[in-house]
PLY file of the C-alpha trace (Angstrom):
ply
format ascii 1.0
element vertex 213
property float x
property float y
property float z
element edge 212
property int vertex1
property int vertex2
end_header
13.33 -7.62 -15.98
11.80 -10.33 -13.59
14.84 -9.57 -10.79
13.91 -5.85 -11.42
10.20 -5.81 -11.43
10.41 -7.88 -8.01
12.74 -5.85 -6.44
10.81 -2.37 -7.59
7.98 -4.23 -5.50
10.40 -4.62 -2.45
10.81 -1.25 -2.72
7.67 0.19 -2.85
6.73 -1.99 0.20
9.36 -0.52 2.21
10.75 -3.57 2.55
15.01 -3.69 3.19
15.12 -7.10 0.87
16.85 -8.44 -2.66
14.98 -9.66 -4.77
16.92 -12.54 -5.50
15.78 -13.71 -1.92
12.68 -13.23 -2.19
12.01 -16.03 -5.86
14.79 -17.97 -4.07
12.26 -18.07 -0.90
8.56 -18.65 -2.82
11.14 -20.95 -4.98
12.06 -23.71 -2.01
8.86 -23.06 -0.09
7.04 -24.38 -3.99
9.13 -27.67 -4.12
8.01 -27.73 -0.16
4.69 -27.69 -1.31
5.24 -29.91 -4.83
6.60 -33.02 -2.98
3.83 -32.76 -0.02
1.17 -32.65 -2.31
2.51 -35.35 -4.46
3.17 -37.38 -1.64
0.08 -36.89 0.25
-2.53 -36.22 -1.26
-4.08 -38.89 -3.98
-3.63 -38.14 -7.32
-0.82 -35.45 -6.68
-0.03 -35.83 -9.96
-2.40 -33.33 -11.28
-2.48 -31.38 -7.73
0.77 -30.80 -7.40
2.04 -29.12 -10.17
-1.28 -27.38 -10.23
-1.37 -26.09 -7.02
2.10 -25.70 -7.37
1.68 -23.43 -10.51
-0.75 -21.22 -8.70
0.94 -20.55 -5.44
3.85 -19.29 -6.90
1.76 -16.78 -8.60
0.39 -15.94 -6.00
2.66 -15.54 -3.24
3.85 -11.81 -5.29
0.13 -11.56 -5.57
-1.15 -11.20 -1.86
2.72 -10.99 -0.17
3.32 -8.41 -2.87
0.96 -6.59 -4.67
-1.85 -6.73 -1.40
1.06 -4.93 -0.19
1.45 -1.68 -1.53
-2.06 -1.48 -2.31
-2.55 -1.26 1.32
0.61 1.13 1.94
-0.38 2.90 -1.37
-3.45 3.55 1.30
-1.82 4.18 5.08
0.96 6.56 2.76
-2.23 9.23 1.16
-3.84 8.54 4.14
-1.00 9.92 6.48
0.18 12.59 3.74
-3.58 14.23 4.81
-1.60 14.23 8.58
1.45 15.74 7.39
1.27 17.58 4.68
-0.52 20.11 6.33
2.57 20.55 8.51
4.50 20.43 5.63
3.13 23.79 4.46
3.22 25.49 7.50
6.36 24.55 8.43
7.55 26.57 5.25
5.79 29.38 5.63
7.77 30.20 8.85
11.21 28.36 7.93
11.08 29.58 3.76
13.39 26.44 3.69
12.37 23.10 2.21
15.38 20.86 4.98
13.95 23.10 7.91
10.62 22.47 7.27
10.93 19.01 6.20
12.82 18.80 9.61
10.45 20.69 11.36
7.24 18.19 10.26
9.48 15.00 11.32
9.04 16.17 14.71
6.21 16.75 15.36
4.51 13.83 12.88
4.77 10.83 13.81
3.31 8.26 10.91
5.06 6.12 7.87
5.49 8.88 5.70
7.49 10.83 8.28
9.26 7.84 8.18
10.03 8.59 4.73
10.52 12.01 5.13
13.49 11.35 7.73
15.37 8.99 5.38
14.73 11.52 3.37
16.62 14.27 6.08
19.43 11.48 6.91
20.54 11.20 3.49
20.92 14.53 3.41
23.37 14.63 6.22
25.08 11.45 4.71
25.98 13.77 2.10
23.19 14.18 -0.45
22.22 16.74 -2.31
18.38 16.87 -1.05
17.16 16.95 -4.73
18.89 13.30 -4.39
17.29 12.01 -1.42
13.84 13.11 -2.44
14.46 12.29 -5.82
15.13 8.00 -3.90
12.08 8.64 -1.94
9.56 9.52 -4.85
11.47 5.73 -6.97
10.18 4.26 -3.69
6.96 5.11 -2.75
4.50 3.50 -4.85
1.36 6.12 -5.03
1.15 9.17 -7.84
-0.14 11.27 -6.04
2.82 11.55 -3.09
4.99 11.39 -6.34
3.55 14.59 -7.46
3.80 15.82 -4.38
7.63 15.18 -4.48
8.09 16.53 -7.51
6.55 19.49 -6.49
8.68 20.40 -3.80
11.41 19.06 -5.87
10.64 21.96 -8.40
10.54 23.87 -5.75
13.42 23.77 -4.07
14.81 24.50 -7.71
13.86 27.31 -8.72
11.68 28.85 -5.28
8.48 28.17 -6.52
5.46 28.71 -3.61
4.11 24.67 -3.26
1.08 25.17 -1.22
-2.00 25.24 -4.01
-0.32 22.24 -6.04
0.38 20.15 -2.54
-2.80 21.51 -1.77
-4.64 19.79 -5.07
-3.08 16.34 -4.66
-4.75 16.41 -0.74
-7.70 17.42 -1.98
-7.67 14.51 -4.56
-7.35 11.95 -2.02
-10.28 13.68 0.42
-12.33 13.92 -2.86
-11.09 9.56 -2.83
-11.91 8.83 0.35
-15.65 10.73 0.49
-16.33 8.52 -2.32
-15.69 5.21 -0.88
-17.41 6.17 1.97
-19.74 7.14 0.13
-20.20 3.91 -2.25
-19.69 2.19 1.21
-22.72 2.95 2.78
-24.99 2.58 -0.92
-24.03 -1.30 -0.37
-25.64 -1.37 3.42
-28.71 -2.71 2.04
-28.33 -4.32 -0.75
-26.67 -6.12 2.10
-28.91 -5.88 5.24
-31.22 -7.49 1.27
-28.84 -10.80 2.08
-28.28 -10.79 5.22
-32.95 -10.90 5.24
-33.10 -13.41 3.00
-30.25 -16.18 4.24
-32.45 -15.51 7.63
-35.58 -15.72 5.85
-34.60 -19.24 4.29
-32.97 -20.55 7.13
-36.12 -20.71 8.97
-38.59 -21.92 6.59
-35.57 -24.30 6.63
-36.01 -25.23 10.70
-39.82 -25.18 9.56
-39.10 -27.62 6.81
-37.10 -29.27 10.20
-40.07 -29.41 12.32
-43.15 -30.26 10.03
-41.08 -33.65 8.85
-39.86 -34.20 11.70
-42.32 -33.84 15.17
0 1
1 2
2 3
3 4
4 5
5 6
6 7
7 8
8 9
9 10
10 11
11 12
12 13
13 14
14 15
15 16
16 17
17 18
18 19
19 20
20 21
21 22
22 23
23 24
24 25
25 26
26 27
27 28
28 29
29 30
30 31
31 32
32 33
33 34
34 35
35 36
36 37
37 38
38 39
39 40
40 41
41 42
42 43
43 44
44 45
45 46
46 47
47 48
48 49
49 50
50 51
51 52
52 53
53 54
54 55
55 56
56 57
57 58
58 59
59 60
60 61
61 62
62 63
63 64
64 65
65 66
66 67
67 68
68 69
69 70
70 71
71 72
72 73
73 74
74 75
75 76
76 77
77 78
78 79
79 80
80 81
81 82
82 83
83 84
84 85
85 86
86 87
87 88
88 89
89 90
90 91
91 92
92 93
93 94
94 95
95 96
96 97
97 98
98 99
99 100
100 101
101 102
102 103
103 104
104 105
105 106
106 107
107 108
108 109
109 110
110 111
111 112
112 113
113 114
114 115
115 116
116 117
117 118
118 119
119 120
120 121
121 122
122 123
123 124
124 125
125 126
126 127
127 128
128 129
129 130
130 131
131 132
132 133
133 134
134 135
135 136
136 137
137 138
138 139
139 140
140 141
141 142
142 143
143 144
144 145
145 146
146 147
147 148
148 149
149 150
150 151
151 152
152 153
153 154
154 155
155 156
156 157
157 158
158 159
159 160
160 161
161 162
162 163
163 164
164 165
165 166
166 167
167 168
168 169
169 170
170 171
171 172
172 173
173 174
174 175
175 176
176 177
177 178
178 179
179 180
180 181
181 182
182 183
183 184
184 185
185 186
186 187
187 188
188 189
189 190
190 191
191 192
192 193
193 194
194 195
195 196
196 197
197 198
198 199
199 200
200 201
201 202
202 203
203 204
204 205
205 206
206 207
207 208
208 209
209 210
210 211
211 212
């Protein structure tokens, strides 16, 4: 179960690493850390086990969880560039495979690389649906997953995908706009904190000046 969870996260990261290798490396580095703390740190018998446990779980969080969060952001922002080109190509060619092929030739980003893998899988004998489903299973973004579902359904049923894709893209844009607004909202708070710290430092210098002069 642990291996499956880790493997899924590694796939989401786009890393061609087996979960067993990741777990072994994490275990070895934890043992090295434990031995170092136990031997060289005062009260190592207390510090070593506690620090090692924290480190063991922190490795997964820092490398995989935060990495996946960052990759989601990259892929979704890449979709704002890639998918409008894909929609235009679809209008011109009326064929999903050809539209993907044309789009990856125009746009070069992380999402484009994932679609290139789809084309390569199709060339190696997979059906387009199978290749898109494989991509969907390796993509951590729910929004991109929804877009891929729309593309798969369009490939099966011949549905129009413009509206469904644009809905997902608008959601990304709205989310990004909210982030920008929230970022600007906390600017006055940050300035206030900086001002308070500056005033405190100035007062501290003045106190020291009067005490020692």
